[in-house]
N, C-alpha and C positions, 0 to 999 in steps of 0.2 A: 504493501499499499503504499501511498505517494506521501511523502510528508515533507516541512519545512524543516532544515533543522541547520540554518545557519542563525545568526544573532539576531534573537526577537526586538534588540532596541535599534537595531539598524527600521524595521516596519514602523517606529510609535516614529522613528526622526524622518522616516520618508513621510510619515500623514502629517509630520510636522503638529502632531498632538500625542498626549499620553495614551495609551490604550492600555495598560495595566496588564501585560504581558506578562512581566516581568515578579508578578508578586509585591513582597512587603518593599520592596527595592525602589518600584516606583513613588512611594511616599518619600523618600531617600532624597540628600544632592546628589547623590551618585548618580542618582534617574538622568542616560543622558539624552533626552529630551532638554532638559534644561542645563547639562553641561555644552550641549553643543546643538544650538537652536537653530538648524537649517538642516537640510535634507543630506542623504549621505552620498559620497562618488564625490570625484574632481571639480564638477559643476556646481556643487552643492550648495555656495555661498552666492554663486551669479542670480541676477534675473530670470525671473520666470513667469512668464503670462501663459496660461491656462484657458486655451480653446474652450467653447461649451462640451462637447465630447469630452476633454480633457478632465473638467469639471465634475462629470456623469463620473467618468472612470476613477477619478479618486475617490468617489464615493464609494462606489461599490470596494474598491480592493482595501478602504476603510471598514467596513462591514465584515468584510470576508474574513480579516485580520484580526478582529475582536473576536469573532465567536472561533474561528478556530479553522475554516473548511475553504476547500479547494474549488477552482473554478465546475469543474463537472456538476460538482455536490450544488454548489451553488445554485447552478442554472437548473437542477431538479426542484429546489426549492420556490425559484422563483415559479416555475410551472405548475408545482401545488400552486402556489397562492393565487395565480389568474386562473383558477379552476375552482378558486374558494369563493363564497359569500362576503361581500365585505369589499374593502380598498384594498387594493394590491398590496399595495407597500408595506401597512400594517400588517397586512396577513402573514407576509415572507419576516417581516422582524417575528410576528406572534410565534411562527414556527422554528424558528433559529431561538430563542425565549424555549421553546418545550424539548428540545435535546438535552439527554439523559448530564451531559457532564456541564452544560448552563444550570441544570437545574443543580446537582452537585457546589455548582460555583455560590449560585444563588443561597445555599444553606448558610455558606459564611465558614465551612469546615476546611478551606482551603482558600489559598492565598489569590489560585487565580486559575482560569482556563485549562490552561496546559495541563496543571496538577492537577484538577479535575478528570480529566482526560484517562491520565496513568492512575489514579483509583480508580476509577470503573473500567480503567482495560486487565488492572492485575485483579480484577473479581471482587472487589472491596465494599460494593455497592448488592441492594437488594430492593428489589421494585417489587412490593408487593408478595413479598416471603418467597421470593424465587431472586437470585443470584442473577444481574445483567452485565455484561462486560461488554457492552456494543456502544459508543461514548455519544453516538446518533442516532438510539433509539429515541422517541419520542412518548413523553409522559400525560395523561389523559387527568383528568378531572376525579378527584378521587384516590387516585395513585398515592398509596405511600412510600416515600424512596428513604432506606437509611444506610450509614456505613457500618460497617466491621473493620476488625483488623486487628493486629497484634496489640499488646497492651500500650506501649510503645506508641504504636502509630493512633490510636484513642488518647490517648494522652494531648499525641499533638494535635490531631484534629479538635480536642478543648480549649488547647491554650491559641489558635487560632480563631476559634468562635469567642471567646471571651475576650478577646485583643481587637474583634470586632463589631462588641456587644453595643456600641454607642452609634453605629453604622443604622443608616436607614435599610430595613429590610424590606423585602416584596412583598405586597399586602397577598399577590397570588398564592403565598406559601405560608400555609400555618406552620413556623418551627416548633418542635420539642425538643428543647436542648438538652434537657435529661436524659433523652434515650437516644441522640444524635439520629433524631427521625425528622422528617417534613411529609405532611400530606397536601397536596395538590388543591386547593377551594376553588379556585376557578381559572377558567383559561386567561395567558397572560394579554394585557390591553396594551395600544399603545404606549397608555399615560404610565404604567409600567417600565417602560424603558428609557433610561436619566439620558444616555451616551449623548452626544451631537448628531443624530445621526439627519440628512435628508432624504429618506426612505423613495423622494421625486422622482428624485434625480435616477437614480437606479431602473424605475419605470420607463421612466423616459430614456436611458441608454438601449433597456433590451427592445423597446420598443418601435428603432429605428429598421 
């Protein structure tokens, strides 16, 4: 399976914003975006003027990188969104939010979606009392998601959860911190996604 293996900090610098791909490092002065506020490459500090197509492409790339999906899978999600009810852009983001690795990240037990993906792949996530190791699995209303692992791992999950206890939690998940569980109360809505995303640009890009 293809995956991105280079420095994820380059991705943040390319989008000129923090995508929070490095976990707690993104909140420190060591963050690459704070140290070098220009895109990577030999021409990174030069003037850049994007066309309308370029702006739309950058928005699509940003969303792909936030959720850690590649082009083929992203196109699949977009086609699925076009056949669903409601606004296509909002449906696309809702589909991405319902990925199992994103749910584990939203639970607050890990510091990044990359870490959440690894936790899922290693079989440490239980959905409705069944082990699921596919990060792209979609959750539904009523699903109960929990994490398991060695005592050391559970202590790590609890420590991360404690560090982020003051951060705003998503309303579509009901968290049971004591048992490391979360219940999907409702499907995610556009208002639940706080990242600065202009999904209409992505719709316009694929509509050409």
